Each structure stands twice: as structure tokens, then as C-alpha cells.
N, C-alpha and C positions, 0 to 999 in steps of 0.2 A: 640505390635511387639517390640522384644529387639533389642538391637544392637548385628551383628556379632561380636565376639570375635576377630576373623582375615579373611582376605580375600587371596587368593592366589595372586602372584605379575600380571600375565597378566589380571586377573579380575578385579584388582586393577589399573591397568593403562588403560585399557577400561572404567572403571568407571571415573576416572578423564579426561580419553579423552572426555567423551560423554558432559562433565560438560563446558569442553573449547569449545566444538565445537556446545555448545548451546548459551553459554551467552559471549565467549571470555575472556580475560585475565583477563581484568580488571573489568566485569561482573561475574566473578568468585568467591564468597565467601568461607570461611572456613566453613560457615554453609551450603553452596551447597553442596561443595565437600564432608565435612563427610558425607551428606545424602545421597550421591551417592554413597559413598564407604560402609557404613555401619559402618563406625570406628571414634569412638569420636577423638576430634581436638585433643588431647594429642598423642593418637596414629598417627595420620596424621604428627606430628611435630616429632614424634619418629622414624618414618620412612623416614621423609623428615625435614631434620634438617636446611634444606636453606629454606623452607617454601613452599610459594605458588611457587614461581619461579623455584624452585626444580623440584616441580612437573610437571610443565608445558616443564619444560628441557626434563625429562623423557619420558612426553607424546610426543614429538618431536623426539627423540632417537628411541623410539618406535617405530614409524609412517615412519621413515628412514629405521628402519630396514624391517618393513614389506614390504616397495614398494622395497627396493631393492631386498627381495627375491618373490615377488611374479608379480612384472612388472619389475623392469630391466635386472632381470639375466634372465627370463624367453623371454624377446625380442633379448636375445643375443642368444639364441637356435638357432639349425640347421633346424628347421621345418618351411614350407614356411611363406613367410614374412604376407601373409594376414591372416592365421592361427595362427600366434603369435598375431598379432593385436585383433582377435576375441577375443581370450582368453584373451588380456589387457582390453577390454571392459567388458569383464564377471565381472573380478577382482573390476574394477573401478565402475560396479556398485553394487557390494557387498561395497566395502569401503564407500562408498556413501550413502547406503540404496537407493538404485536406485532413487538418487536424494533429498531424504529428510533429508540427513544430511550434513551439513557445513564442509567444508575444514578448518582443523587444523591450515595450512599455512596460511589461509587469516584470522580466527579467533584470531590468536598470532602475524600477524602484528601489527605492532605499525604505527599509523600516522607520529609520528616524524621521521625523517629522519634517519635511521639507528641507531637510538638510542635504539633500543629493543634488549634487552638482547637474543634475539632469532633469530635477523635479519643474522647472518652469519649463522646458521643452514638452515633459512628458504633458504636463496638465495644457499645453497648448495644443497638441495632437488629441487627446481625449475629447475636451472641447469643440475643436476642428467636426470630429466624428460623429459626437452629438449633434452638432447644431446642422448637419448635412440630415443626418436621420430624422431629425425634428422638420426641416424643412420639407423632406417628403411628406411627411405623415401631415402638416398643414397644409400641402398642398392637394393632401385626399380630403382635408375636409377639419382636422382636427383641430379643435381649438390650441389656443399655443402652448398652455400651461399643460394640456393634456399631451400632444406632440412630444413636447419635451420629456414628459414620463415617461412616454413609451420608448422615445431613442437612449432615454438612460438604461431603460430595462433591458433592452436591445443590446447595447453593451454590455451591462452586466451576464448576461446569456453569452454573449459571444465568448469574453475572458473568462467566465464560468466554465464553459464547454471546452475551452483550450485544456483546463486544467485539469477538470475529470477525464479527458480522454487521455493525457500525457499519464494522467495517476492512475488509470488503469488498463492502460496499454490498448487500449482501442480507439479508433475513430472515430464510433457511433456517436458517442456525445456532441461534437463537432457536427456531423452530418446532421445529425436530429437538431442542433438549432438553426443550421442552412435552411432545411427543410420547412422549418417553423418560422423563421426570421417575418416573410412576407406577412403571416397574420399575426403576429405578434409586435408588429409597427403598423399596419396596416388595416387590421381587422376589428369587425364588430365597435361601429360608433354609438 
């Protein structure tokens, strides 16, 4: 099977994202990135002169754009809160392939404290997610501090469910998270 001579921009970023989500930044090799994209190393370096770091930065930027378009902005609509939250759970299901796919934010996070070239983008994306969920809880009538606590807990549960799903080889923890998210975020005042 021959290599592709070209790949569309969106497909390229998706392919790179799959590698980073499966293996993390350190585990992603140029060979694995080349194989997944169908491009030779020279073509990858031509497109990404900054190498693997630039590839990961562009994957993060695309992820941030996708989240803004598919989650953050729709959560601000005039639709009923419950309807917006249900739409968000469907988008999360799609984004994480029903719990099979790791979160790029987790896989690009570095164990070293703020040392990662991705730290600022990751913090910004987490803040936007927490802010969007907290705004929903406030709209439902929760005080600002309580709404923020609920939003942070929801994000903790989201990412914990993804880790548990991958670690146990079953999508059930992620599916359960999606089922319980409305109550976790908006239930019992």
C-alpha cells in the first residue's frame, strides 16, 4: 500500500490527535505520526517545521476551536438549560468515542509543574469548560461559588470516567458519567 501524497488539513489534525490521544506526547514517535497520517517524515517536517511540539500545539488549537463551537457556544444559547446539557452530553459522547478515546488535555499534560509547552492552553481550555458549566448551574439558580464547585466536580468526574473506562476496558464508567451529569451539575439545591 503506497503512502498518500497529500491529506486534508482537518484529516491531518484528526490523525495527529489520534496518536497523541493514544500514546501521549512522549509516546508519540515520528514513525507513529507518519504512519497514522500517511505522510513521510519529510512531509510532516515541511508542514510542521516546529516538529512534534508544533503538531501537538495545532492539535490543541483545533481541540479548543471544536470545544468552543460544539460545547461552549451552544451552552450559551436561549434553549432550556436541560436541553443544552443533553446536547452537550451527546457531543461529549462523540468527542470521546463513547469513552474509548482519551482526553487530549490529559495526554498532553506534563507531570512537571507548569513546565509543559502546552500548560497554558490546557489551563485555558479547562477554565473555559468549568466556566461554561458553572454558568449553566448559576442559570439554574445556584450561587456562584456552589455553581463553580459543581462545575469543577463535573470536570473531575468526566476525566476520571475516561481514565477508568480506558483502564478497565469498558465504556460503562463514561456512559454512567453522562447519565448522571445533569443531576451532578444541576440537581438538589
